[in-house]
C-alpha positions in Angstrom: 27.6 -27.6 -11.5 24.5 -28.2 -9.4 21.3 -27.3 -11.1 19.2 -24.7 -9.2 15.6 -25.8 -8.4 12.9 -24.1 -10.4 11.0 -21.6 -8.3 7.3 -21.8 -7.9 5.3 -18.6 -8.2 4.4 -18.6 -4.5 8.1 -18.4 -3.6 8.1 -14.8 -4.8 6.3 -13.9 -1.6 8.6 -13.6 1.3 7.0 -15.1 4.4 7.3 -13.1 7.6 6.5 -15.1 10.8 3.3 -13.8 12.4 1.9 -12.3 9.3 -0.4 -14.0 6.8 0.8 -14.4 3.2 -1.2 -12.0 1.1 -1.9 -14.3 -1.8 -5.0 -13.8 -4.0 -6.4 -17.0 -2.6 -6.2 -15.8 1.0 -7.7 -12.5 0.2 -10.5 -14.1 -1.7 -11.6 -15.9 1.4 -12.3 -12.6 3.2 -16.0 -11.7 3.1 -16.8 -8.1 2.2 -19.6 -6.2 3.8 -19.4 -2.7 2.4 -20.4 -0.1 5.1 -21.5 2.4 2.5 -19.0 5.1 3.4 -18.4 7.7 0.6 -15.1 8.5 -1.1 -14.2 12.1 -0.3 -11.6 14.7 -1.5 -8.5 14.5 0.6 -7.4 18.1 0.0 -10.7 19.3 1.5 -10.9 16.7 4.3 -7.3 16.5 5.3 -6.0 20.2 5.3 -3.0 19.4 7.6 -1.6 16.8 5.2 0.2 17.3 2.0 -1.7 15.8 -1.0 0.8 15.3 -3.8 -0.2 12.8 -6.5 2.6 10.7 -8.0 1.4 11.6 -11.5 2.4 15.2 -10.9 -1.1 16.3 -11.9 -2.9 18.9 -9.8 -6.0 16.8 -9.4 -6.9 15.8 -5.8 -6.9 12.3 -4.3 -9.9 10.6 -2.8 -10.4 8.0 0.0 -13.2 6.6 2.1 -14.5 8.7 5.1 -13.0 6.2 7.6 -9.6 6.5 6.0 -9.8 10.3 6.1 -10.6 10.3 9.8 -7.6 8.1 10.5 -5.3 10.1 8.3 -6.2 13.2 10.4 -5.6 11.2 13.6 -2.2 10.0 12.3 -1.1 13.6 11.5 -2.1 14.7 15.0 0.0 11.8 16.5 2.9 12.8 14.2 2.8 16.4 15.5 3.4 15.0 18.9 6.0 12.5 18.0 7.9 14.6 15.4 6.7 18.2 15.5 6.5 20.0 12.2 6.6 16.9 10.1 3.7 16.1 7.8 2.3 13.0 6.1 2.4 13.2 2.3 -0.2 11.2 0.4 0.9 10.3 -3.1 -1.9 7.9 -4.1 -5.3 6.8 -2.9 -8.4 5.6 -4.6 -7.9 4.4 -8.2 -10.6 3.6 -10.8 -10.4 0.0 -12.0 -9.4 1.1 -15.5 -6.2 2.8 -14.1 -5.5 -0.2 -11.9 -5.6 -2.4 -15.0 -3.2 -0.2 -16.9 -0.7 -0.2 -14.0 -1.0 -4.0 -13.6 -0.3 -4.5 -17.3 2.7 -2.2 -17.0 4.0 -4.2 -14.1 3.6 -7.4 -16.1 5.5 -5.9 -19.0 8.3 -4.7 -16.7 8.8 -8.1 -15.1 8.6 -9.9 -18.5 11.4 -7.6 -19.8 13.5 -8.1 -16.7 13.0 -11.9 -16.4 12.4 -13.3 -19.9 12.9 -16.9 -18.7 10.1 -16.8 -16.1 6.9 -18.6 -16.7 3.7 -16.6 -17.2 2.5 -17.7 -13.8 5.7 -16.3 -12.1 5.4 -13.0 -14.0 1.8 -12.6 -12.9 2.6 -13.5 -9.3 5.5 -10.9 -9.2 3.3 -8.2 -10.8 0.6 -9.0 -8.3 3.1 -8.4 -5.5 3.3 -4.7 -6.3 0.1 -4.0 -8.3 -3.1 -5.9 -7.3 -4.7 -7.9 -10.2 -7.8 -6.0 -11.4 -9.6 -9.2 -12.3 -9.4 -11.1 -9.0 -12.5 -11.8 -6.9 -11.2 -9.4 -4.3 -11.1 -5.8 -5.5 -7.7 -4.2 -5.6 -7.0 -2.2 -2.4 -6.8 1.1 -4.1 -10.0 0.6 -6.0 -11.9 0.3 -2.7 -10.9 3.7 -1.4 -9.4 2.0 1.6 -5.7 2.1 0.6 -3.2 4.9 0.5 0.4 5.4 -0.4 2.4 7.7 1.9 5.6 9.5 2.4 7.0 11.3 5.5 7.7 15.0 4.9 9.9 17.4 6.8 8.9 20.9 8.0 9.5 22.3 4.5 7.1 19.7 3.0 9.9 17.8 1.2 9.6 14.0 1.2 12.3 12.4 3.3 14.5 9.4 2.1 13.1 6.2 3.6 15.5 3.7 2.2 17.7 2.9 -0.8 16.1 2.8 -4.3 16.3 -1.0 -4.8 13.4 -3.5 -4.9 14.5 -5.3 -1.7 14.2 -2.1 0.3 10.5 -1.9 -0.5 9.9 -4.4 2.3 9.0 -2.5 5.4 11.3 -4.6 7.6 14.3 -4.3 5.2 17.3 -4.7 7.6 20.0 -2.6 5.7 18.7 0.9 6.5 20.7 3.7 7.8 19.8 4.7 11.4 18.0 7.8 10.2 16.0 5.9 7.6 15.1 3.3 10.2 14.0 6.0 12.6 11.8 7.6 9.9 10.1 4.3 9.0 9.5 3.6 12.7 7.9 7.1 13.2 5.6 6.6 10.2 4.6 3.1 11.2 4.0 4.2 14.8 1.5 7.0 14.0 -0.3 5.1 11.2 -0.7 1.9 13.4 -1.9 4.1 16.3 -4.5 5.6 14.0 -5.8 2.1 13.0 -4.1 1.5 9.6 -2.4 -1.7 8.6 0.7 -2.0 6.4 1.2 -4.3 3.4 4.7 -5.4 4.4 6.1 -5.7 0.9 5.7 -1.9 0.4 6.6 0.3 3.4 4.5 3.1 1.8 1.3 1.2 1.4 -1.3 1.4 4.2 -4.9 0.5 4.4 -8.0 0.5 6.5 -11.2 -1.4 5.8 -10.1 -3.3 2.7 -9.6 -7.1 2.4 -5.8 -6.8 3.0 -6.5 -4.9 6.3 -9.0 -7.5 7.3 -6.6 -10.4 6.6 -3.7 -8.7 8.4 -5.7 -7.8 11.5 -7.8 -10.9 11.7 -11.1 -9.2 11.1 -14.2 -11.3 10.2 -14.8 -9.3 7.1 -13.7 -6.3 5.0 -15.6 -3.0 5.4 -15.0 -1.7 1.8 -15.7 -3.3 -1.5 -15.2 -1.9 -5.0 -15.9 1.9 -5.4 -16.7 3.3 -8.8 -17.9 6.9 -9.4 
């Protein structure tokens, strides 16, 4: 039987033509010039959106002022494109301590699922879904520039956007039903029109002003660095 080649850590990133590979090395090359925008309460600043933290807690979510303006614009665009539908925000700014806990959990999950992988491959896979808290570039969510979103119907219920398998996390996953494909296109359309950029490995992760946004949109520098209360 032919022996399979050993995969390198970077092979875990699926390259999409026309998009830069979001490795830590590439992100670390992006200069950061923080514009000083504050992090504000989304429930107060985005009254037309649904703010529903994944944790299930009733605390609000926070994001930079530039993100808030664009969220409100995206919701206005959505009202035109799909009247009655609402953007649901499930995660936004994270303190670095919470980011570190989530990254450790991701490492643990991949270690359990892939016991034969090297430590480098485990870390690379974890970084794909939860940014490393100790990298030179601050994690997107810890800048206040990144948000995780859902599309909600008129009743405020989150709509299905794809099957619950890891491969379907990729925004351009090809095996979607027609209605799921339509929903993703609607969400992408209004968010891109408002100035957000998508991390293609996660259809729900969008950002403005952070290093990932700068890399994906060929900006000379990021607008947001680390934000800590």
